[in-house]
N, C-alpha and C positions, 0 to 999 in steps of 0.2 A: 297525385293530388286530386284528381277528379273523383276518386273513391269517396271523398267527403260528401259529395252530393249523390253518388250512385254507389251503393254497397255492392261492388262487383268482385272485390277480392279483399283479403285481410288488409287492414290499415297498417301503414308504417308508423310505429309509435314515435320515431324520431321526427317525422314530418308534423305529427300532431303537436308536439311541444314547440317546434321551431316557429311555426306560423300561427300565432294565437289570435291574430286579427285578419279577417278576410273581407273583401268587398266582392259582391256579385252585381254586375251591371249589365243592363240590356235594354232594348227598346220596349215600348208598351206591349203587353199581351204576349210575351215570349216565354213565359213559364217560370219567372223568377220566384214568385211566391210558392209555387209547387216545389221547386228545388229547395227552397228554404225549409219547407215543412219536411221534406225527405231528409234533409240534413239533421233536423231535430230528431226524427225517428231513428236515424242511424246513430246519432250521438248517444241517445238513451240506450239503444240496443247494445252498442259497443261498451258502454259503461257498465251495463247490467251483466253481460255474460260473454265477454271476450269477443270471439269472432262468430257468434251465433247468427243464424239467418233471421231476417226481419219478416214477420208475418204481416198480412194485411187485414187481419180480423179486427173490426172496429171495437170489439169488446176487450181487446188485448190490454194488458196492464201497462204496456209501453205508452199508450195514449194517455193513461192516467198520470204518467210522470211528466208529461209536457204541460207546463203552466203558461197561460197567456196573460200578459199584463198590457193593459191599454193605457197609454199616456194621456193624462188629463188635459194637458196644454196642447194647443195647436201648433206650437213652435218648439224650438230646441230647449226651452226651459225644463220641460218634463224629463227629457233625456238627461240633462245636466243634473237635475235633482236625483234621479235614479243612480247615476254613476258616482255622484259626490258622496252618497251614503253606502257605496258598495263595500268599503272596508269595514263597515259595522256588522256585516253578515258573519255569522260563525262559520258557515260553510258556503262555498261558492257554487253556482250552478255549473254543470258541465259545459253548457253553451248559452250564450245570450244572442238572440237574433233580433235585429231591428229592420223591419221591412219598410221600404220607401224612405230611407234615412234622409235623402236629399230634400224631400218634400217638407221637412220640418223647418227649413231655412228659406222663408219667404223673402224675396229680394227687398221689397219696399219696407217691410217691418224691421228687417235687420239693418237697413240703412238708417231708419229713423232711430232705432234703439241705440246704435253705435255712433250716430252723428257722422257717418263716413260713407262716401259713395261705394266703398268696398266692404260695407258692413256684413254682407252675406259671407264673404271670404273670412272675415274676422271671426264671426260666430261659428263657422264651420271648423276653423283651426282650433278655437278654444274648446269646442265640444269634443273634437277628435283627441286633443291632448288629454282631456279629462278621462275619456274612454280608455285611452292607451294606458294611463297611469293606473286606472282601476283594474284593468285586465292584468297588467304586470303584477300588481299586488295580489290579485286572486290566484295567479299561477304560483305564488310562493306557497300556498296551501294545497294546491292540487291543480290538475289540468282544467283550464277554463278557456273557451274560445268565444270570440266575438265575431259575428257575421253580420255585415250590413249589406243592404241592397240599395241600389239607386237606379232610377230610370234615365236613360239617355236617348236623345232624339237624333244624334249624329253617329259618328263612328266610335266615340268614346264618351265617358262621363264628362259633364261640363266642368267639374272641378277636379279633373284627373291630376293636375299639377299639385293640388293639396293632398288628395288621397295618396299619391305616391310617397309623400313624406311620412305619413303615419301608418300606412297599411302595406305590409310586405307582400301579401298575396292578393292579386286582383284577377278575378275571372270575368270575362266579357262574353256575353251571348250575342252572336251575330246571325242575321238571317242570310240564307243563301239565294234568296230570290224565288225559290220554288215553294215556299211555305215551311221549309225546315229551318232549324236553328242549330248552330254549332257553339260549343262551349270552349273558349280559349283561355288558357292560363298564362298570366304574365307575372313574373316575379321581378319587380323593378329593383328591389334591394340587391338581388344577385347581379343584375346588370350594372348597377352603380358600383358594386364591389369589384367586378371584373374590370371596369373601365379605370377604376382607381389604381389597380395593380399594374395596368399596362404602362 
C-alpha cells in the first residue's frame, strides 16, 4: 500500500480498485504535501505507461497532466460544490487530492451554520458522504482515487472516528523523536470486518 506514495515496485491493481478513498494524516511539517504531490506524479505515470519509472525532469509531460484547482471558498462549500457536480464530467480524473482537508471545517463557522455545537462534525460527515458518493460514481467509468490529507497535533486525527466511517485506508505519519518520520498504514474496515466475523 505504501507504493501509492513511493513508486518502489509495481502496483497491485487489486489494491488500486479496493481502496478508492485514502486519508494521509500527520503533524505539521512532516512532509504530507510532498507525499501528496508524489502520489499525483505516480498516478499520472501509472496511468500513462504501466510500470514505467518516473523521471524528475521538470519539463516532463507528466507535470503537464497534473491540474491544480484552488477552492474559492474558505470553508467546505467549495469542496461540496466540486463533488456535487462530479457526475457531470464525461471522464473522471485518475486521482483527486485535497490537501489540508480538515482546515476547511472551522469550528465556529460550522457551529453557526448548522446551529449545533457539533456543527463541525455534521459538516465533515456531510462532505465526506458527498465525496464518497462522487468517487463511487466515478469508479463506474474507470479508476479514480480520492486522497485527503489532515494535520493532527496529537497521536491521531481529531476526527478519526468520522474518517474511519468513510475512508477505508488511513495512513498516519508519526515522528520518532529524532527528526525522522514513519508512515503507518491502518485499514480500519478490515479490522471491523475481522471483529464482525469473530
